[in-house]
C-alpha positions as CSV (number, residue, x, y, z in Angstrom):
1,M,60.5,-44.3,-66.8
2,T,58.4,-41.7,-65.0
3,E,60.5,-39.4,-62.8
4,I,60.3,-40.6,-59.3
5,I,60.2,-37.1,-57.9
6,K,60.0,-33.8,-59.8
7,Q,63.3,-31.8,-59.8
8,M,63.3,-28.1,-60.3
9,R,65.3,-25.0,-59.6
10,A,64.2,-22.8,-56.7
11,A,62.9,-20.1,-59.1
12,E,60.5,-22.6,-60.6
13,F,58.9,-23.7,-57.3
14,S,55.6,-22.2,-56.1
15,A,53.8,-22.8,-52.9
16,D,50.7,-20.8,-53.9
17,N,48.5,-23.9,-54.3
18,L,49.4,-25.5,-51.0
19,T,46.3,-24.2,-49.1
20,H,43.4,-25.8,-47.4
21,S,40.7,-26.5,-50.0
22,I,37.8,-28.6,-48.9
23,D,35.8,-29.4,-52.0
24,A,32.1,-28.4,-52.2
25,T,31.0,-32.0,-52.4
26,T,32.8,-33.0,-49.2
27,L,31.4,-30.0,-47.4
28,A,27.9,-30.7,-48.6
29,Q,28.1,-34.4,-47.6
30,S,29.5,-33.5,-44.2
31,Q,26.8,-30.8,-43.7
32,A,24.1,-33.4,-44.4
33,I,25.5,-35.8,-41.9
34,I,25.8,-33.2,-39.2
35,D,22.3,-31.9,-39.9
36,R,20.9,-35.5,-39.5
37,V,22.8,-36.1,-36.3
38,R,21.6,-32.8,-34.8
39,S,18.0,-33.5,-35.7
40,E,17.9,-37.2,-34.9
41,G,20.5,-37.6,-32.2
42,L,21.4,-41.1,-31.4
43,S,19.3,-42.7,-34.1
44,G,21.0,-40.5,-36.7
45,I,24.4,-41.6,-35.3
46,R,23.4,-45.2,-35.4
47,H,22.3,-44.8,-39.0
48,F,25.8,-43.7,-40.1
49,A,27.5,-46.2,-37.7
50,N,25.6,-49.0,-39.5
51,E,26.1,-47.5,-43.0
52,F,29.9,-47.4,-42.5
53,G,30.1,-50.8,-40.7
54,E,31.2,-49.4,-37.4
55,R,28.6,-50.6,-34.9
56,T,25.7,-53.1,-35.0
57,A,22.4,-52.3,-33.4
58,D,23.2,-54.3,-30.2
59,Q,26.6,-52.5,-29.7
60,S,26.9,-49.3,-27.6
61,I,28.2,-46.3,-29.5
62,E,30.1,-45.2,-26.4
63,I,32.8,-47.5,-24.8
64,E,33.1,-46.9,-21.1
65,R,36.4,-46.7,-19.3
66,A,36.1,-50.2,-17.7
67,E,36.0,-51.6,-21.2
68,L,39.0,-49.6,-22.2
69,E,40.9,-51.0,-19.2
70,A,39.8,-54.5,-20.2
71,A,41.3,-53.9,-23.6
72,S,44.6,-52.8,-22.1
73,Q,44.8,-56.2,-20.4
74,R,44.3,-58.0,-23.7
75,I,47.2,-56.5,-25.5
76,E,50.8,-57.7,-25.2
77,A,52.4,-56.6,-21.9
78,A,55.3,-55.1,-23.8
79,D,52.9,-53.1,-26.0
80,L,51.1,-51.8,-22.9
81,A,54.4,-50.8,-21.4
82,L,55.3,-49.0,-24.7
83,L,52.1,-47.0,-24.6
84,Q,52.8,-46.1,-21.0
85,R,56.3,-44.9,-21.8
86,V,55.2,-42.8,-24.7
87,A,52.4,-41.3,-22.7
88,G,54.9,-40.4,-20.0
89,R,57.1,-38.5,-22.4
90,I,54.1,-36.6,-23.8
91,E,52.9,-35.8,-20.3
92,A,56.3,-34.6,-19.3
93,F,56.6,-32.2,-22.2
94,A,53.0,-30.9,-21.8
95,T,53.6,-30.4,-18.1
96,A,56.7,-28.3,-18.8
97,Q,54.5,-26.2,-21.2
98,L,51.9,-25.8,-18.5
99,N,54.4,-24.7,-16.0
100,S,55.8,-22.0,-18.4
101,I,52.7,-19.8,-17.9
102,S,51.2,-18.3,-14.7
103,E,48.3,-16.2,-13.5
104,I,48.9,-12.5,-13.2
105,S,47.6,-9.5,-11.1
106,V,48.6,-6.0,-12.0
107,D,47.7,-2.5,-10.7
108,V,45.4,-0.4,-12.8
109,P,43.8,3.0,-12.0
110,G,41.5,2.5,-9.1
111,G,42.2,-1.2,-8.5
112,T,43.7,-4.4,-10.0
113,A,43.3,-6.5,-13.1
114,G,44.7,-9.8,-14.2
115,H,44.1,-13.2,-15.7
116,T,43.6,-16.7,-14.5
117,I,44.3,-19.9,-16.5
118,E,41.3,-22.1,-16.9
119,P,41.1,-25.5,-18.6
120,I,38.4,-26.3,-21.0
121,R,35.9,-28.5,-19.2
122,S,35.3,-31.2,-21.8
123,A,37.6,-32.2,-24.6
124,G,36.8,-34.4,-27.6
125,C,39.8,-36.1,-29.2
126,Y,39.6,-37.6,-32.7
127,A,42.0,-40.4,-33.8
128,P,42.0,-41.6,-37.4
129,A,41.8,-45.3,-38.2
130,G,41.6,-45.4,-42.0
131,R,44.6,-47.0,-43.7
132,F,46.3,-47.0,-40.4
133,A,44.9,-46.9,-36.9
134,L,46.9,-44.3,-34.9
135,P,47.2,-45.0,-31.1
136,S,49.9,-42.4,-31.1
137,T,47.3,-39.7,-31.9
138,V,45.1,-41.0,-29.1
139,L,48.0,-40.4,-26.7
140,M,49.0,-37.1,-28.2
141,T,45.5,-35.6,-27.9
142,A,44.1,-37.2,-24.7
143,V,47.2,-37.0,-22.6
144,T,47.7,-33.4,-23.4
145,A,44.1,-32.6,-22.5
146,R,44.5,-34.3,-19.2
147,V,47.6,-32.4,-18.4
148,A,45.8,-29.2,-19.1
149,G,43.2,-30.1,-16.5
150,C,40.2,-31.0,-18.6
151,Q,37.6,-32.6,-16.4
152,R,36.3,-34.9,-19.1
153,V,38.2,-36.4,-22.0
154,V,36.5,-38.4,-24.7
155,V,38.2,-40.1,-27.7
156,A,36.5,-40.9,-30.9
157,S,37.8,-43.4,-33.5
158,P,36.0,-45.8,-35.9
159,N,36.1,-49.6,-35.3
160,P,38.6,-49.3,-32.4
161,T,40.9,-52.2,-31.9
162,D,42.3,-53.3,-28.5
163,I,45.4,-51.3,-29.0
164,M,43.4,-48.1,-29.7
165,M,41.2,-48.7,-26.7
166,A,44.3,-49.5,-24.6
167,A,45.8,-46.2,-25.7
168,A,42.7,-44.3,-24.7
169,F,42.8,-46.0,-21.2
170,V,46.5,-45.2,-20.7
171,A,45.9,-41.6,-21.8
172,G,43.2,-41.2,-19.2
173,A,40.2,-41.0,-21.4
174,D,36.8,-41.3,-19.7
175,S,35.2,-43.1,-22.6
176,M,35.5,-43.7,-26.4
177,L,33.1,-43.3,-29.2
178,A,33.4,-46.2,-31.6
179,I,32.6,-44.1,-34.6
180,G,34.4,-41.9,-37.1
181,G,34.0,-39.3,-39.8
182,A,31.6,-36.4,-39.8
183,H,29.1,-38.1,-37.6
184,A,31.7,-38.6,-34.9
185,I,32.5,-34.9,-35.0
186,A,28.8,-34.0,-34.9
187,A,28.3,-36.3,-31.9
188,M,31.1,-34.6,-29.9
189,A,30.0,-31.1,-31.0
190,Y,26.3,-31.5,-30.2
191,G,26.0,-34.5,-28.0
192,F,23.2,-37.1,-28.0
193,D,21.0,-38.9,-25.5
194,G,23.3,-39.9,-22.6
195,F,26.3,-38.1,-24.0
196,D,27.1,-34.5,-23.2
197,R,28.6,-32.3,-25.9
198,C,32.3,-31.4,-25.9
199,D,33.6,-27.9,-25.6
200,L,36.6,-28.4,-27.9
201,I,37.4,-31.0,-30.6
202,A,41.1,-31.8,-31.4
203,G,42.9,-34.2,-33.6
204,P,43.4,-34.9,-37.4
205,G,41.3,-36.8,-39.8
206,N,40.2,-37.3,-43.4
207,R,38.6,-34.7,-45.5
208,W,35.1,-35.4,-44.1
209,V,36.4,-35.0,-40.6
210,T,38.2,-31.7,-41.6
211,A,35.0,-30.4,-43.3
212,A,32.9,-31.4,-40.2
213,K,35.3,-29.5,-37.9
214,K,35.1,-26.5,-40.1
215,I,31.3,-26.6,-40.0
216,V,30.9,-27.1,-36.2
217,S,33.6,-24.5,-35.4
218,G,31.9,-21.7,-33.4
219,D,29.4,-24.1,-31.9
220,C,32.4,-25.6,-30.2
221,G,36.1,-25.0,-30.3
222,I,38.5,-26.8,-32.7
223,D,42.3,-27.1,-32.6
224,M,42.9,-26.6,-36.4
225,L,41.9,-27.8,-39.8
226,A,44.4,-30.5,-40.7
227,G,45.1,-31.1,-44.4
228,P,47.5,-33.7,-46.0
229,S,50.7,-34.3,-44.1
230,E,53.8,-32.5,-45.2
231,L,57.6,-32.8,-44.8
232,A,60.1,-30.3,-46.0
233,L,63.7,-31.6,-45.7
234,V,66.6,-29.2,-46.2
235,A,69.9,-30.9,-46.9
236,D,73.5,-30.0,-47.9
237,G,76.6,-31.8,-48.9
238,S,77.0,-33.2,-45.4
239,S,73.8,-35.2,-45.7
240,D,73.4,-39.0,-46.2
241,P,71.3,-39.7,-49.3
242,A,70.1,-43.0,-47.8
243,M,68.8,-41.2,-44.7
244,I,67.2,-38.5,-46.8
245,A,65.4,-41.1,-48.9
246,A,64.2,-43.0,-45.8
247,D,62.7,-39.8,-44.3
248,L,61.0,-38.8,-47.5
249,L,59.5,-42.2,-47.8
250,A,58.3,-42.2,-44.2
251,Q,56.3,-39.1,-45.2
252,A,55.1,-40.4,-48.5
253,E,53.7,-43.7,-47.1
254,H,51.0,-41.8,-45.2
255,D,48.7,-41.6,-48.2
256,V,48.7,-40.5,-51.9
257,D,48.0,-36.8,-50.8
258,A,51.1,-36.6,-48.6
259,R,53.6,-33.9,-49.5
260,P,57.3,-34.7,-49.4
261,F,59.6,-31.8,-50.3
262,L,63.4,-32.0,-50.6
263,I,65.3,-28.7,-50.6
264,L,68.9,-29.1,-51.6
265,T,71.6,-26.5,-51.1
266,D,74.0,-28.9,-52.9
267,G,72.6,-30.3,-56.1
268,S,75.4,-32.8,-56.4
269,I,73.6,-35.3,-54.2
270,A,70.4,-35.2,-56.1
271,D,71.1,-38.3,-58.2
272,A,72.2,-40.3,-55.2
273,V,69.0,-39.4,-53.4
274,K,66.9,-40.5,-56.4
275,A,68.8,-43.8,-56.5
276,Q,68.1,-44.4,-52.8
277,L,64.4,-43.6,-53.3
278,E,64.1,-46.2,-56.1
279,S,66.0,-48.8,-54.1
280,Q,64.2,-48.3,-50.8
281,L,60.8,-48.1,-52.5
282,K,61.1,-51.7,-53.6
283,E,61.4,-52.8,-50.0
284,L,58.5,-50.7,-48.7
285,P,55.1,-52.5,-48.1
286,G,53.2,-49.3,-49.1
287,E,55.3,-48.8,-52.3
288,D,52.4,-47.9,-54.6
289,V,51.0,-45.2,-52.2
290,A,54.5,-43.7,-51.5
291,L,55.3,-43.7,-55.2
292,Q,52.1,-41.8,-56.0
293,S,52.8,-39.3,-53.2
294,L,56.3,-38.6,-54.5
295,A,55.3,-38.4,-58.1
296,N,52.2,-36.3,-57.7
297,N,53.0,-34.0,-54.7
298,G,56.7,-34.3,-54.1
299,A,59.4,-32.0,-55.3
300,M,63.2,-31.8,-55.2
301,I,64.2,-28.2,-55.2
302,I,67.7,-27.2,-56.0
303,C,68.8,-23.9,-54.4
304,E,71.8,-21.8,-55.0
305,N,72.6,-21.3,-51.3
306,V,71.2,-21.8,-47.8
307,D,69.5,-18.4,-47.7
308,Q,67.4,-19.3,-50.7
309,A,66.4,-22.6,-49.0
310,I,65.4,-20.7,-45.9
311,E,63.2,-18.4,-48.0
312,I,61.5,-21.3,-49.6
313,C,60.9,-22.9,-46.1
314,N,59.3,-19.7,-44.9
315,R,57.0,-19.6,-47.9
316,L,56.0,-23.2,-47.4
317,A,55.5,-22.9,-43.7
318,P,55.6,-26.7,-43.6
319,E,54.0,-29.0,-41.0
320,H,57.3,-30.8,-40.4
321,L,60.7,-29.3,-41.2
322,E,63.9,-31.4,-41.1
323,L,67.3,-29.7,-41.3
324,H,70.0,-32.1,-42.5
325,L,72.6,-29.4,-42.4
326,A,76.1,-29.0,-41.0
327,D,75.0,-25.8,-39.2
328,A,71.4,-26.8,-38.6
329,A,71.0,-24.9,-35.3
330,T,71.9,-21.6,-36.9
331,V,69.5,-22.2,-39.8
332,A,66.7,-23.1,-37.3
333,E,66.9,-19.7,-35.8
334,K,66.1,-18.1,-39.2
335,I,63.0,-20.2,-39.8
336,Q,59.9,-18.0,-39.2
337,H,57.2,-20.5,-40.1
338,A,57.0,-24.2,-39.4
339,G,54.8,-26.6,-37.4
340,C,57.8,-28.3,-35.8
341,I,61.5,-28.0,-36.6
342,F,63.7,-31.1,-36.4
343,I,67.3,-29.9,-36.0
344,G,70.2,-32.0,-37.3
345,H,70.6,-35.3,-39.1
346,Q,69.7,-37.5,-36.2
347,S,66.4,-35.6,-35.4
348,A,64.1,-37.7,-37.6
349,E,60.5,-36.5,-37.8
350,V,59.3,-40.0,-37.0
351,F,60.6,-39.5,-33.4
352,G,58.2,-36.6,-33.2
353,D,55.4,-38.8,-34.6
354,Y,55.9,-41.4,-31.9
355,G,56.1,-39.4,-28.7
356,V,59.5,-38.1,-27.9
357,G,57.8,-35.1,-26.3
358,P,56.4,-32.3,-28.6
359,N,53.0,-33.0,-30.1
360,H,52.6,-34.5,-33.6
361,T,49.3,-32.8,-34.4
362,L,50.6,-29.8,-36.4
363,P,49.4,-27.1,-38.8
364,T,49.5,-27.9,-42.5
365,A,49.0,-26.1,-45.8
366,G,50.9,-23.0,-44.7
367,T,48.8,-22.4,-41.6
368,A,51.9,-22.5,-39.5
369,R,52.1,-18.8,-40.5
370,F,49.4,-18.0,-38.0
371,T,48.8,-21.0,-35.8
372,A,50.7,-23.5,-33.7
373,G,50.4,-27.3,-33.3
374,L,48.3,-29.0,-30.7
375,N,49.7,-28.3,-27.3
376,V,48.6,-27.9,-23.7
377,F,47.6,-24.3,-24.4
378,T,45.0,-25.6,-26.9
379,F,43.0,-26.9,-23.9
380,L,43.4,-23.7,-21.8
381,R,41.6,-20.4,-21.7
382,I,43.2,-17.2,-20.4
383,R,40.3,-15.6,-18.5
384,T,40.8,-11.9,-17.5
385,W,39.3,-10.1,-14.5
386,L,39.0,-6.6,-13.2
387,R,38.4,-5.2,-9.7
388,L,38.0,-1.4,-9.2
389,D,37.4,-0.3,-5.7
390,S,37.8,3.4,-6.3
391,P,38.0,4.5,-10.0
392,P,39.8,7.9,-10.3
393,Q,38.0,10.8,-11.8
394,S,40.4,10.7,-14.8
395,L,39.3,7.2,-15.7
396,I,35.6,8.1,-15.4
397,D,36.2,11.2,-17.6
398,D,38.1,9.2,-20.2
399,T,35.4,6.6,-20.3
400,A,32.7,9.1,-20.6
401,R,34.4,11.0,-23.4
402,L,35.1,7.9,-25.4
403,A,31.5,6.7,-25.0
404,E,30.3,10.2,-26.2
405,I,32.6,10.0,-29.2
406,E,31.1,6.6,-30.1
407,G,27.6,7.8,-29.5
408,L,26.9,5.3,-26.7
409,I,25.4,7.5,-24.1
410,G,24.2,4.6,-21.9
411,H,27.9,3.7,-21.6
412,Q,28.7,7.2,-20.6
413,R,26.0,7.3,-17.9
414,S,27.1,3.9,-16.6
415,G,30.6,5.1,-16.1
416,R,29.4,8.4,-14.4
417,K,27.4,6.4,-11.9
418,R,30.6,5.3,-10.3
419,K,31.9,7.2,-7.3
420,S,35.2,8.9,-8.0
421,S,38.1,8.5,-5.7
422,N,39.1,12.1,-6.8
423,R,42.5,10.9,-7.7
424,G,44.2,11.8,-11.0
C-alpha cells in the first residue's frame, strides 16, 4: 500500500521548492485574457463569460445591491443570521486593528510633519467558486474593506449562488461581478463601460487569478499572490492523534495542491496519526482529493526536540501554523514567520477559516517572511505631509550641499529660494 503521508527525519526535509511558481502557460493565457479585456472592454468580458458558462447575453455582468439584498431574503433565515454573526466578528476584529493606529504630527526644523490615515477609495474583492463556493471569503474581504473606510466595495465571483450574493449584501458590497478568473481581475483592474476600475484587488483564487493579479499589479494594488493553501501542525506527546488527523484532512480536502505538514517532537505518536488518517479518510466525502494532497504534498517530519521543530517552522513560514503542544504559548513567541498562529490544541485552523476574528486570507509559499495576511491595513494608505513656515538656515544649507553632491543644482537653487529663519 502506498504510504499515506511521507515520513522523514528533520534533516531530510527541504522547504526550498515551496515557492510561488506560476507556469509560463498560465501567465501567457492570463495575459491574453487581460489584453482582450483591456482592448475590447465589456464585449471582451462577455466573450469570456460566455466561454466559461458564467453569463448569457441577456444577463448583466454586474449584479446591483438590490439584487444582492433580494438573494439574502431567499436563503434560509438561519443561514442569513449565520452570515451576520460571522460578519460581526470579522468587523469587530478589523475595527480593533483600525483603532490601533492613529494620525501623527511631530515638530521638524522650521515647522511640522506627520501622517494621515487614508482609506483606498475603491476595493475589488475576489471570492473563489471552483470546487467550493466560499461565502466566508466574501465576508473576510468585503467586511474588512468597509471597516477600513473604502467608499466603494465590489465583489467578483463566478456563477454566484444566493448564499454568495447574500454574503456580499451582508458584507456591505455595493455590487457583484458575476464572473471569475483572469477576466474578472482585468475587469476590476481596468474597468469597462459603466463600471469604474478598482484601486486595489484582494482575495485568493486559482492559478489564473493569481497570474492575473501578478500582471495587473502596478496598474492597481493587490493584497498578495496566493498559492496553494498550507498547514504546518506541530505536535508533541500531549497531542490527540485523532484531532491531528482531522486537522490535516481539513487542510488536505481543499484541493490536490494543498500542503499539509505534520511536525512531531515525539515520534511515538506517528503510527497512531497514520491510523487515524486512514480511518477518517474513509468517511470524508472528498477522500480522493485529500489522499492525493497528503501523498503528493504532505510530510510527517520527526524532530529531535522542539527547537528543531521551531527552526523548520521558521524555514517554512507557513500560511497556517497550529501548535498542539503542552507549552504552545511559549513556542508561539519563538515563531518568526507564519501567516497566522493557532495556539493550543483547541485552536483549530478551521475556526480562523470561518470568521472567529482574524482574516483567513493569508500569505503562502514562504511569503510570510516579508508580508502579512489580509487585514484592515491592506485597504489603508499612510499619507505623509510637511509644513515649513520658516526653515532654518541649517536646513537650507544641508539641503543645498546634498543637492550639490548629487549634481542636482536645480534642487539646490529651489532650496535656496526659501527665506531663512536664521535659526540653527
